[in-house]
SETOR-460913 format. One record per residue (C-alpha): residue number from 1; residue in one letter; x negated, y negated, z. Coordinates in Angstrom, 2 decimals, decimal comma. Example, Ala and Ser with C-alpha at 12.3 -4.5 7.8 and 13.67 -1.06 7.14 Angstrom:
% SETOR-460913
+-----+------+---------+---------+---------+
: pos : code :       x :       y :       z :
+-----+------+---------+---------+---------+
:   1 :    A :  -12,30 :    4,50 :    7,80 :
:   2 :    S :  -13,67 :    1,06 :    7,14 :
+-----+------+---------+---------+---------+
% end
This chain:
% SETOR-460913
+-----+------+---------+---------+---------+
: pos : code :       x :       y :       z :
+-----+------+---------+---------+---------+
:   1 :    X :   68,04 :   95,07 :  -73,64 :
:   2 :    X :   66,60 :   98,54 :  -73,04 :
:   3 :    X :   63,48 :   98,80 :  -70,91 :
:   4 :    X :   61,49 :  102,01 :  -70,62 :
:   5 :    X :   59,08 :  102,31 :  -67,69 :
:   6 :    X :   58,29 :  105,98 :  -67,59 :
:   7 :    X :   55,45 :  108,08 :  -66,23 :
:   8 :    X :   54,97 :  110,77 :  -68,89 :
:   9 :    X :   53,88 :  108,23 :  -71,46 :
:  10 :    X :   51,60 :  108,62 :  -74,49 :
:  11 :    X :   47,89 :  107,92 :  -74,23 :
:  12 :    X :   46,41 :  104,51 :  -74,98 :
:  13 :    X :   46,05 :  105,11 :  -78,68 :
:  14 :    X :   49,34 :  106,91 :  -79,30 :
:  15 :    X :   51,88 :  104,40 :  -80,55 :
:  16 :    X :   53,81 :  106,73 :  -82,82 :
:  17 :    X :   56,75 :  107,10 :  -80,44 :
:  18 :    X :   57,29 :  103,40 :  -79,71 :
:  19 :    X :   60,68 :  101,82 :  -80,27 :
:  20 :    X :   61,63 :   98,16 :  -80,52 :
:  21 :    X :   62,32 :   98,00 :  -76,79 :
:  22 :    X :   59,69 :   96,81 :  -74,35 :
:  23 :    X :   57,78 :   99,71 :  -72,79 :
:  24 :    X :   55,65 :   99,81 :  -69,64 :
:  25 :    X :   53,09 :  102,51 :  -70,43 :
:  26 :    X :   50,58 :  103,72 :  -67,81 :
:  27 :    X :   47,15 :  103,62 :  -69,44 :
:  28 :    X :   44,97 :  106,67 :  -68,97 :
:  29 :    X :   41,19 :  106,70 :  -68,63 :
:  30 :    X :   41,07 :  102,92 :  -68,18 :
:  31 :    X :   37,82 :  102,57 :  -66,24 :
:  32 :    X :   35,80 :   99,61 :  -65,04 :
:  33 :    X :   33,39 :  100,33 :  -67,88 :
:  34 :    X :   36,21 :  100,14 :  -70,42 :
:  35 :    X :   37,33 :   96,81 :  -68,96 :
:  36 :    X :   33,79 :   95,54 :  -69,45 :
:  37 :    X :   33,41 :   96,89 :  -72,98 :
:  38 :    X :   36,72 :   95,32 :  -74,03 :
:  39 :    X :   36,05 :   92,01 :  -72,27 :
:  40 :    X :   35,67 :   90,01 :  -75,47 :
:  41 :    X :   38,99 :   91,33 :  -76,73 :
:  42 :    X :   41,00 :   90,71 :  -73,55 :
:  43 :    X :   42,73 :   87,34 :  -73,45 :
:  44 :    X :   42,54 :   86,00 :  -69,90 :
:  45 :    X :   43,99 :   82,56 :  -70,73 :
:  46 :    X :   47,39 :   83,34 :  -72,18 :
:  47 :    X :   49,57 :   80,21 :  -72,23 :
:  48 :    X :   52,61 :   81,88 :  -70,67 :
:  49 :    X :   50,79 :   82,58 :  -67,40 :
:  50 :    X :   51,42 :   80,62 :  -64,27 :
:  51 :    X :   48,48 :   78,46 :  -63,39 :
:  52 :    X :   46,77 :   80,39 :  -60,64 :
:  53 :    X :   44,21 :   79,28 :  -58,12 :
:  54 :    X :   40,66 :   80,61 :  -58,43 :
:  55 :    X :   39,64 :   83,13 :  -55,79 :
:  56 :    X :   37,07 :   82,06 :  -53,22 :
:  57 :    X :   33,80 :   83,97 :  -52,93 :
:  58 :    X :   35,16 :   85,70 :  -49,81 :
:  59 :    X :   38,26 :   86,88 :  -51,68 :
:  60 :    X :   36,14 :   88,21 :  -54,53 :
:  61 :    X :   33,81 :   90,02 :  -52,13 :
:  62 :    X :   36,76 :   91,59 :  -50,31 :
:  63 :    X :   38,11 :   92,95 :  -53,60 :
:  64 :    X :   34,72 :   94,44 :  -54,55 :
:  65 :    X :   34,44 :   95,90 :  -51,02 :
:  66 :    X :   37,80 :   97,62 :  -51,49 :
:  67 :    X :   36,77 :   98,96 :  -54,89 :
:  68 :    X :   33,42 :  100,36 :  -53,72 :
:  69 :    X :   34,91 :  101,91 :  -50,61 :
:  70 :    X :   37,63 :  103,73 :  -52,51 :
:  71 :    X :   40,63 :  101,77 :  -51,30 :
:  72 :    X :   43,70 :  101,54 :  -53,50 :
:  73 :    X :   43,88 :   98,24 :  -55,40 :
:  74 :    X :   46,98 :   96,76 :  -57,08 :
:  75 :    X :   47,91 :   97,60 :  -60,65 :
:  76 :    X :   46,76 :   95,54 :  -63,59 :
:  77 :    X :   49,39 :   94,60 :  -66,17 :
:  78 :    X :   48,11 :   94,02 :  -69,71 :
:  79 :    X :   50,10 :   92,92 :  -72,73 :
:  80 :    X :   49,22 :   95,40 :  -75,48 :
:  81 :    X :   48,34 :   93,37 :  -78,60 :
:  82 :    X :   46,97 :   96,18 :  -80,77 :
:  83 :    X :   48,34 :   95,86 :  -84,26 :
:  84 :    X :   49,86 :   92,47 :  -83,39 :
:  85 :    X :   46,90 :   90,12 :  -82,84 :
:  86 :    X :   43,96 :   89,90 :  -85,27 :
:  87 :    X :   41,21 :   89,66 :  -82,63 :
:  88 :    X :   42,71 :   90,45 :  -79,22 :
:  89 :    X :   43,44 :   93,92 :  -77,91 :
:  90 :    X :   45,06 :   93,01 :  -74,58 :
:  91 :    X :   46,24 :   89,88 :  -72,72 :
:  92 :    X :   46,30 :   89,74 :  -68,93 :
:  93 :    X :   49,79 :   89,42 :  -67,52 :
:  94 :    X :   48,97 :   90,20 :  -63,88 :
:  95 :    X :   45,57 :   90,79 :  -62,29 :
:  96 :    X :   43,54 :   87,95 :  -63,80 :
:  97 :    X :   41,58 :   87,16 :  -60,62 :
:  98 :    X :   40,83 :   90,83 :  -59,97 :
:  99 :    X :   39,63 :   91,49 :  -63,50 :
: 100 :    X :   37,60 :   88,28 :  -63,61 :
: 101 :    X :   35,99 :   89,26 :  -60,29 :
: 102 :    X :   35,04 :   92,65 :  -61,72 :
: 103 :    X :   33,38 :   91,02 :  -64,71 :
: 104 :    X :   31,52 :   88,58 :  -62,48 :
: 105 :    X :   30,30 :   91,36 :  -60,18 :
: 106 :    X :   29,05 :   93,43 :  -63,11 :
: 107 :    X :   27,29 :   90,32 :  -64,40 :
: 108 :    X :   25,47 :   89,79 :  -61,05 :
: 109 :    X :   27,43 :   86,59 :  -60,34 :
: 110 :    X :   29,07 :   87,92 :  -57,15 :
: 111 :    X :   26,98 :   89,57 :  -54,40 :
: 112 :    X :   28,40 :   91,90 :  -51,81 :
: 113 :    X :   29,29 :   90,21 :  -48,53 :
: 114 :    X :   26,43 :   90,08 :  -46,03 :
: 115 :    X :   28,42 :   92,30 :  -43,65 :
: 116 :    X :   29,34 :   94,88 :  -46,31 :
: 117 :    X :   29,25 :   98,46 :  -45,12 :
: 118 :    X :   29,81 :  101,60 :  -47,20 :
: 119 :    X :   32,38 :  103,65 :  -45,29 :
: 120 :    X :   30,88 :  107,08 :  -44,75 :
: 121 :    X :   34,19 :  108,94 :  -45,00 :
: 122 :    X :   34,79 :  107,44 :  -48,45 :
: 123 :    X :   31,32 :  107,92 :  -49,94 :
: 124 :    X :   31,26 :  109,52 :  -53,40 :
: 125 :    X :   29,57 :  112,87 :  -53,86 :
: 126 :    X :   26,04 :  111,81 :  -54,78 :
: 127 :    X :   22,69 :  113,52 :  -54,50 :
: 128 :    X :   20,72 :  113,20 :  -51,29 :
: 129 :    X :   18,39 :  110,25 :  -51,24 :
: 130 :    X :   20,81 :  108,00 :  -53,08 :
: 131 :    X :   20,56 :  104,48 :  -51,72 :
: 132 :    X :   23,98 :  103,23 :  -50,69 :
: 133 :    X :   25,05 :   99,60 :  -51,27 :
: 134 :    X :   24,01 :   97,06 :  -48,66 :
: 135 :    X :   25,18 :   93,59 :  -47,72 :
: 136 :    X :   24,03 :   90,97 :  -50,20 :
: 137 :    X :   23,42 :   93,45 :  -53,03 :
: 138 :    X :   24,31 :   92,45 :  -56,55 :
: 139 :    X :   25,32 :   95,01 :  -59,14 :
: 140 :    X :   21,78 :   95,29 :  -60,55 :
: 141 :    X :   20,50 :   96,02 :  -57,02 :
: 142 :    X :   22,67 :   99,13 :  -56,70 :
: 143 :    X :   21,21 :  102,58 :  -57,05 :
: 144 :    X :   21,75 :  103,78 :  -60,66 :
: 145 :    X :   24,00 :  106,53 :  -59,33 :
: 146 :    X :   26,19 :  103,93 :  -57,62 :
: 147 :    X :   26,23 :  101,82 :  -60,78 :
: 148 :    X :   27,65 :  104,86 :  -62,55 :
: 149 :    X :   30,26 :  105,30 :  -59,82 :
: 150 :    X :   31,40 :  101,70 :  -60,21 :
: 151 :    X :   31,53 :  101,86 :  -64,01 :
: 152 :    X :   33,44 :  105,14 :  -63,90 :
: 153 :    X :   36,03 :  103,96 :  -61,37 :
: 154 :    X :   39,54 :  104,38 :  -62,79 :
: 155 :    X :   41,79 :  101,34 :  -62,69 :
: 156 :    X :   45,55 :  101,56 :  -62,45 :
: 157 :    X :   46,61 :   99,75 :  -65,62 :
: 158 :    X :   50,07 :   99,34 :  -67,11 :
: 159 :    X :   50,28 :   98,42 :  -70,79 :
: 160 :    X :   53,26 :   96,28 :  -71,79 :
: 161 :    X :   54,19 :   97,09 :  -75,36 :
: 162 :    X :   56,67 :   95,48 :  -77,77 :
: 163 :    X :   57,19 :   92,59 :  -75,36 :
: 164 :    X :   58,83 :   89,32 :  -76,34 :
: 165 :    X :   58,17 :   86,06 :  -74,43 :
: 166 :    X :   61,50 :   86,62 :  -72,66 :
: 167 :    X :   60,32 :   90,09 :  -71,58 :
: 168 :    X :   57,12 :   88,62 :  -70,17 :
: 169 :    X :   59,14 :   85,96 :  -68,32 :
: 170 :    X :   61,33 :   88,61 :  -66,74 :
: 171 :    X :   58,33 :   90,70 :  -65,79 :
: 172 :    X :   56,67 :   87,69 :  -64,15 :
: 173 :    X :   59,59 :   87,24 :  -61,79 :
: 174 :    X :   59,40 :   90,91 :  -60,80 :
: 175 :    X :   55,64 :   90,98 :  -60,27 :
: 176 :    X :   55,47 :   87,87 :  -58,11 :
: 177 :    X :   57,22 :   89,37 :  -55,07 :
: 178 :    X :   60,61 :   88,75 :  -56,63 :
: 179 :    X :   59,89 :   85,01 :  -56,80 :
: 180 :    X :   61,70 :   83,73 :  -59,88 :
: 181 :    X :   60,11 :   81,40 :  -62,38 :
: 182 :    X :   60,92 :   77,76 :  -61,84 :
: 183 :    X :   62,33 :   75,67 :  -64,69 :
: 184 :    X :   58,94 :   74,58 :  -66,05 :
: 185 :    X :   57,52 :   78,11 :  -65,89 :
: 186 :    X :   60,63 :   79,41 :  -67,64 :
: 187 :    X :   60,20 :   76,92 :  -70,51 :
: 188 :    X :   56,48 :   77,67 :  -70,77 :
: 189 :    X :   57,26 :   81,37 :  -71,18 :
: 190 :    X :   59,62 :   80,63 :  -74,08 :
: 191 :    X :   56,64 :   79,93 :  -76,34 :
: 192 :    X :   56,68 :   78,17 :  -79,70 :
: 193 :    X :   55,61 :   74,78 :  -80,98 :
: 194 :    X :   57,46 :   72,72 :  -78,38 :
: 195 :    X :   56,01 :   74,72 :  -75,48 :
: 196 :    X :   52,53 :   74,17 :  -76,95 :
: 197 :    X :   53,25 :   70,45 :  -77,26 :
: 198 :    X :   54,34 :   70,32 :  -73,59 :
: 199 :    X :   51,04 :   71,91 :  -72,56 :
: 200 :    X :   49,13 :   69,42 :  -74,70 :
: 201 :    X :   50,98 :   66,36 :  -73,33 :
: 202 :    X :   50,47 :   67,57 :  -69,75 :
: 203 :    X :   46,77 :   66,78 :  -70,21 :
: 204 :    X :   47,54 :   63,07 :  -70,60 :
: 205 :    X :   45,78 :   61,02 :  -67,87 :
: 206 :    X :   49,11 :   60,12 :  -66,25 :
: 207 :    X :   49,81 :   63,81 :  -65,62 :
: 208 :    X :   46,27 :   65,02 :  -65,04 :
: 209 :    X :   44,99 :   62,07 :  -62,97 :
: 210 :    X :   47,79 :   59,79 :  -61,75 :
: 211 :    X :   50,23 :   62,34 :  -60,33 :
: 212 :    X :   49,61 :   63,09 :  -56,62 :
: 213 :    X :   50,57 :   66,76 :  -57,04 :
: 214 :    X :   48,72 :   69,54 :  -58,81 :
: 215 :    X :   50,02 :   71,74 :  -61,58 :
: 216 :    X :   50,21 :   74,94 :  -59,54 :
: 217 :    X :   53,88 :   75,51 :  -60,42 :
: 218 :    X :   53,63 :   73,60 :  -63,72 :
: 219 :    X :   54,98 :   70,33 :  -62,32 :
: 220 :    X :   53,01 :   68,45 :  -64,98 :
: 221 :    X :   54,69 :   70,56 :  -67,68 :
: 222 :    X :   58,09 :   69,57 :  -66,29 :
: 223 :    X :   57,30 :   65,87 :  -66,59 :
: 224 :    X :   55,85 :   66,35 :  -70,08 :
: 225 :    X :   59,05 :   68,07 :  -71,22 :
: 226 :    X :   61,17 :   65,17 :  -69,97 :
: 227 :    X :   58,99 :   62,58 :  -71,69 :
: 228 :    X :   59,08 :   64,53 :  -74,95 :
: 229 :    X :   62,87 :   64,67 :  -74,75 :
: 230 :    X :   62,99 :   60,90 :  -74,28 :
: 231 :    X :   60,60 :   60,42 :  -77,21 :
: 232 :    X :   62,70 :   62,70 :  -79,45 :
: 233 :    X :   65,81 :   60,73 :  -78,51 :
: 234 :    X :   64,11 :   57,49 :  -79,51 :
: 235 :    X :   62,79 :   58,90 :  -82,79 :
: 236 :    X :   66,24 :   60,23 :  -83,67 :
: 237 :    X :   67,88 :   56,87 :  -82,93 :
: 238 :    X :   70,15 :   58,27 :  -80,23 :
: 239 :    X :   72,09 :   55,53 :  -78,50 :
: 240 :    X :   72,80 :   57,38 :  -75,26 :
: 241 :    X :   70,33 :   58,49 :  -72,63 :
: 242 :    X :   69,51 :   62,19 :  -73,07 :
: 243 :    X :   70,26 :   64,87 :  -70,52 :
: 244 :    X :   67,10 :   65,82 :  -68,59 :
: 245 :    X :   68,53 :   68,70 :  -66,59 :
: 246 :    X :   66,78 :   72,08 :  -66,72 :
: 247 :    X :   69,30 :   73,75 :  -69,03 :
: 248 :    X :   69,17 :   70,87 :  -71,49 :
: 249 :    X :   65,36 :   70,93 :  -71,52 :
: 250 :    X :   65,40 :   74,71 :  -72,04 :
: 251 :    X :   67,62 :   74,24 :  -75,09 :
: 252 :    X :   65,33 :   71,43 :  -76,31 :
: 253 :    X :   62,29 :   73,74 :  -76,14 :
: 254 :    X :   64,14 :   76,55 :  -77,91 :
: 255 :    X :   65,20 :   74,22 :  -80,73 :
: 256 :    X :   61,61 :   73,08 :  -81,13 :
: 257 :    X :   60,04 :   76,53 :  -81,31 :
: 258 :    X :   59,48 :   76,31 :  -85,07 :
: 259 :    X :   58,85 :   72,58 :  -85,32 :
: 260 :    X :   56,63 :   71,61 :  -88,25 :
: 261 :    X :   53,20 :   70,00 :  -87,90 :
: 262 :    X :   54,39 :   66,62 :  -89,20 :
: 263 :    X :   57,31 :   66,42 :  -86,76 :
: 264 :    X :   55,09 :   67,60 :  -83,93 :
: 265 :    X :   52,53 :   64,90 :  -84,70 :
: 266 :    X :   55,16 :   62,16 :  -84,71 :
: 267 :    X :   56,69 :   63,38 :  -81,47 :
: 268 :    X :   53,35 :   63,71 :  -79,69 :
: 269 :    X :   52,29 :   60,22 :  -80,79 :
: 270 :    X :   55,55 :   58,72 :  -79,54 :
: 271 :    X :   55,49 :   60,56 :  -76,19 :
: 272 :    X :   51,82 :   59,71 :  -75,62 :
: 273 :    X :   52,55 :   56,04 :  -76,26 :
: 274 :    X :   55,31 :   56,15 :  -73,65 :
: 275 :    X :   52,93 :   57,60 :  -71,06 :
: 276 :    X :   50,24 :   55,09 :  -72,04 :
: 277 :    X :   52,57 :   52,20 :  -71,18 :
: 278 :    X :   53,25 :   53,63 :  -67,72 :
: 279 :    X :   49,81 :   55,02 :  -66,94 :
: 280 :    X :   48,14 :   51,63 :  -66,39 :
: 281 :    X :   50,56 :   50,76 :  -63,57 :
: 282 :    X :   49,17 :   53,39 :  -61,21 :
: 283 :    X :   45,89 :   54,63 :  -59,80 :
: 284 :    X :   44,64 :   58,18 :  -59,51 :
: 285 :    X :   46,69 :   60,51 :  -57,30 :
: 286 :    X :   49,10 :   57,66 :  -56,69 :
: 287 :    X :   51,55 :   58,40 :  -53,85 :
: 288 :    X :   54,16 :   56,21 :  -55,54 :
: 289 :    X :   54,58 :   58,90 :  -58,18 :
: 290 :    X :   56,08 :   61,25 :  -55,59 :
: 291 :    X :   59,36 :   59,42 :  -56,19 :
: 292 :    X :   61,40 :   61,85 :  -58,33 :
: 293 :    X :   61,77 :   60,93 :  -61,97 :
: 294 :    X :   60,08 :   57,54 :  -61,58 :
: 295 :    X :   58,19 :   58,00 :  -64,85 :
: 296 :    X :   61,28 :   58,67 :  -67,02 :
: 297 :    X :   62,99 :   55,78 :  -65,22 :
: 298 :    X :   60,13 :   53,41 :  -66,05 :
: 299 :    X :   60,02 :   54,61 :  -69,66 :
: 300 :    X :   63,71 :   53,80 :  -70,07 :
: 301 :    X :   63,34 :   50,48 :  -68,28 :
: 302 :    X :   60,46 :   49,41 :  -70,53 :
: 303 :    X :   62,32 :   50,55 :  -73,65 :
: 304 :    X :   65,39 :   48,43 :  -72,89 :
: 305 :    X :   63,68 :   45,61 :  -70,97 :
: 306 :    X :   65,32 :   42,29 :  -71,72 :
: 307 :    X :   63,56 :   38,97 :  -72,02 :
: 308 :    X :   64,39 :   38,11 :  -68,40 :
: 309 :    X :   63,37 :   41,50 :  -67,02 :
: 310 :    X :   59,93 :   41,51 :  -65,41 :
: 311 :    X :   57,15 :   43,81 :  -66,50 :
: 312 :    X :   56,89 :   46,22 :  -63,57 :
: 313 :    X :   53,66 :   46,10 :  -61,61 :
: 314 :    X :   52,42 :   48,58 :  -59,07 :
: 315 :    X :   52,97 :   45,97 :  -56,36 :
: 316 :    X :   56,60 :   45,47 :  -57,40 :
: 317 :    X :   57,24 :   49,22 :  -57,54 :
: 318 :    X :   55,58 :   49,69 :  -54,14 :
: 319 :    X :   57,79 :   46,95 :  -52,65 :
: 320 :    X :   60,85 :   48,53 :  -54,23 :
: 321 :    X :   59,98 :   52,01 :  -52,92 :
: 322 :    X :   59,21 :   50,66 :  -49,44 :
: 323 :    X :   62,55 :   48,88 :  -49,41 :
: 324 :    X :   64,35 :   52,02 :  -50,54 :
: 325 :    X :   62,88 :   54,02 :  -47,66 :
: 326 :    X :   63,43 :   51,35 :  -45,03 :
: 327 :    X :   67,01 :   50,93 :  -46,24 :
: 328 :    X :   67,72 :   54,48 :  -45,08 :
: 329 :    X :   66,56 :   53,66 :  -41,56 :
: 330 :    X :   69,06 :   50,83 :  -41,09 :
: 331 :    X :   72,45 :   51,28 :  -39,44 :
: 332 :    X :   74,95 :   52,54 :  -42,05 :
: 333 :    X :   76,84 :   49,25 :  -42,18 :
: 334 :    X :   73,63 :   47,37 :  -43,06 :
: 335 :    X :   72,37 :   49,64 :  -45,82 :
: 336 :    X :   72,22 :   48,56 :  -49,45 :
: 337 :    X :   74,76 :   50,92 :  -51,10 :
: 338 :    X :   72,89 :   50,85 :  -54,42 :
: 339 :    X :   69,64 :   52,07 :  -52,87 :
: 340 :    X :   71,53 :   54,73 :  -50,90 :
: 341 :    X :   73,15 :   55,91 :  -54,12 :
: 342 :    X :   69,77 :   55,97 :  -55,89 :
: 343 :    X :   68,32 :   58,14 :  -53,13 :
: 344 :    X :   71,24 :   60,56 :  -53,28 :
: 345 :    X :   71,03 :   60,75 :  -57,07 :
: 346 :    X :   67,29 :   61,44 :  -56,88 :
: 347 :    X :   67,79 :   64,20 :  -54,34 :
: 348 :    X :   70,33 :   65,91 :  -56,59 :
: 349 :    X :   67,63 :   67,15 :  -58,97 :
: 350 :    X :   66,81 :   66,36 :  -62,60 :
: 351 :    X :   69,39 :   63,91 :  -63,96 :
: 352 :    X :   72,06 :   64,30 :  -66,58 :
: 353 :    X :   72,75 :   61,39 :  -68,90 :
: 354 :    X :   75,25 :   59,66 :  -66,60 :
: 355 :    X :   73,09 :   60,01 :  -63,50 :
: 356 :    X :   69,99 :   58,68 :  -65,24 :
: 357 :    X :   71,94 :   55,73 :  -66,65 :
: 358 :    X :   73,15 :   54,89 :  -63,14 :
: 359 :    X :   69,63 :   55,16 :  -61,69 :
: 360 :    X :   68,38 :   52,86 :  -64,42 :
: 361 :    X :   71,06 :   50,24 :  -63,62 :
: 362 :    X :   70,19 :   50,32 :  -59,91 :
: 363 :    X :   66,46 :   50,10 :  -60,66 :
: 364 :    X :   67,02 :   47,13 :  -62,98 :
: 365 :    X :   68,95 :   45,33 :  -60,22 :
: 366 :    X :   66,16 :   46,09 :  -57,76 :
: 367 :    X :   63,59 :   44,58 :  -60,16 :
: 368 :    X :   65,62 :   41,39 :  -60,69 :
: 369 :    X :   64,13 :   39,55 :  -57,67 :
: 370 :    X :   60,66 :   39,92 :  -59,14 :
: 371 :    X :   61,89 :   38,20 :  -62,28 :
: 372 :    X :   63,16 :   35,29 :  -60,14 :
: 373 :    X :   59,81 :   35,04 :  -58,36 :
: 374 :    X :   58,01 :   34,93 :  -61,68 :
: 375 :    X :   60,12 :   31,99 :  -62,80 :
+-----+------+---------+---------+---------+
% end
C-alpha cells in the first residue's frame, strides 16, 4: 500500500490532488484559535484510540508553560474527515491530552502553575507596558496582547487523509515510540459492528467492576472478544470448543464487521447472560480474576456442568487457586501433574481449542471434591 508523507503538500482546503492512498499532509495556518473554533467539529473520542490516562494538573500546566514560553511541542495528528463525515471535520489520532489541555486553558479551567515564569529571552515582541503572564493566571487574566499571542500560536499539525482503519492501526504503532498494538488494540482498530459490540460488552459489570486490572491496554476488550466468540459458538450449535487465540479472534472480528442489528442483538444478549452467570461469584476488583482465562473456563464449565458437578462458588475457586499455587512450591515428585499442566497451559497465552478443552477437564477434576463435600 502506497503511503505519501511529503512536505510540499497542498493547503488545508486543497484536496484536488488526493489519491486513494493514505496521505500525511502538514496543515498550514493551524493556530490555537483555529483549534478552538473547530472544537465542536473535532472528535476527541474516536473508538479506535487506545484508552489513555488523563493528564494531571501539573502535566497540563507544564504543557501550557512550554507553549507560552515558545518551546517546541510535539506534533498533533488529526484524521481528516472532511467530505467523509456529516458533522465532524477532524478526529484526534495523537495529541488528545495536549489539545484537551489547550481547550481547558482557553476556557479558564487550568491556571498557570504558581511558579510560572515568562522566560525573557523568549518573550514575544509586544509593546512596552504589556503585562506578562504570572503564576496562577488563567487565560482571562492575561493581558489582551498575550491572549492574542496564545490564540495566534501556530501548532504543528499533520492531517491524515484517505486513511482506512488498518492505516490508523499502523500509524498508532509508529507514533507510540514504536510500541506495537497488542491483540485487543489491533482488533479495536479493525472497526465494524463486532468491534463496537466488544466495546459495548466491555462495560458489563464483570469487566468494569470485577476485574482487578484496568483497561489501559484494552484488557477488558480482550475478555469481551473471547466471551462473544464463546456465545457465537453456542448460538451456532458448534460442538467443539472455539479457538480463542489472537489470530482466531481477529478473524472473528473481521467476519463480524457487517453483522446485522438482529444478529448483533442476539449475540449481545447471549454473551451478557454468560457474564451475568459468572459475575455474581466475585466481588469488585477481585484478585482471583488475575488467573488467566478463568472467565472463559467458568463459562464453559457452567455450560456443560453435569448433575453431579457443583456450582462453583468464590470459596471453591479460591481454594482451587490456592492449591494450584501451593502445588508449584512442592518438591517435583510431590506435585499434582494436572495442576502443573494447567499452569503451563495458562502461561502459554490465549488457548486454542485443544488447550482450552484440556484446561476445562483439569478444572472439572479440581472441582470434583467440592461435589463430594456437598453430598
